[in-house]
Every structure is written in C-alpha cells, then in structure tokens.
N, C-alpha and C positions, 0 to 999 in steps of 0.2 A: 668544782664539786670535781674530789678525785674519790675515787671508787673503786674498790678491788672487788674483782669476779676470782671466783676459784684459779682462775687459769691467767688472769690478765691484770692490770691496771686501767680507771679506763678514768680519763680528761672530759667532763661532761662541760661547757663552756656555753651553750647558748638554754634559753629558760626552755626552751619543747624539748631539747633533750633531758635536763632537767626534771619537767612536768611526769615524763613519759616514763623515766627511772623509778618516781617518784611513786607512780600510781603502779605500776608493775608490784615493784617492794609489798606496796601498802596491801595489796589483792594477795599478793603470796604470805605475810605477815595472818594475815585474813581463815588461812586453809595451814596453820598448825593449830600440831593437837600437841598434849602435856600429859603427864601422865598414864594412869588407866586408859586412857582414849590412847593415846601413843603404843602400848603396850599391847594393843586387842589389834591394831591395823599389823601391826611390825609380826604378831602371830599367826596371825590370818594370812600375810602375804609368806612365810615360812611354809606352816603347811598347803597354800599352792602349790610349792616351789619341790618337782621331786628331789631324794636324797641323792650324792652322787654316785654311780657305781663303779668299781674294783675295776679296773684296766687290766691289760698283760703289759707286765715289766712296772705296776705301780707299786710303792714300797709302804708298807701300813706300817 
C-alpha cells in the first residue's frame, strides 16, 4: 500500500502497518465536520484568536 502524507510518500508493506494506518485514518474520518457544523467550529476558533496588532515598521 502506498499512501501520501502532507510531507512524504509512505510504503506500507506489512499487514500490521496497513492495519494501524487504516485504523488511524478511520478514526480521523469519524471526527470530520462539514457544512454548518464546520463553519461553527471555524468561527469559534477565529473568535478565540486575538486580532494582530500593528508593529513598528509594518506596512499598511
């Protein structure tokens, strides 16, 4: 099994590695949000981050 990560290509050639990778992938897939639910999570995250402040030398 060949999979691509955000930074590398992985060759999983033994059953234990494939099983582990699949279990992790399935767990992540169960936590995915779409549509309005995803928008609510993003909005909450944006509200939790303070706005950037201007620093000396910054261009507007």
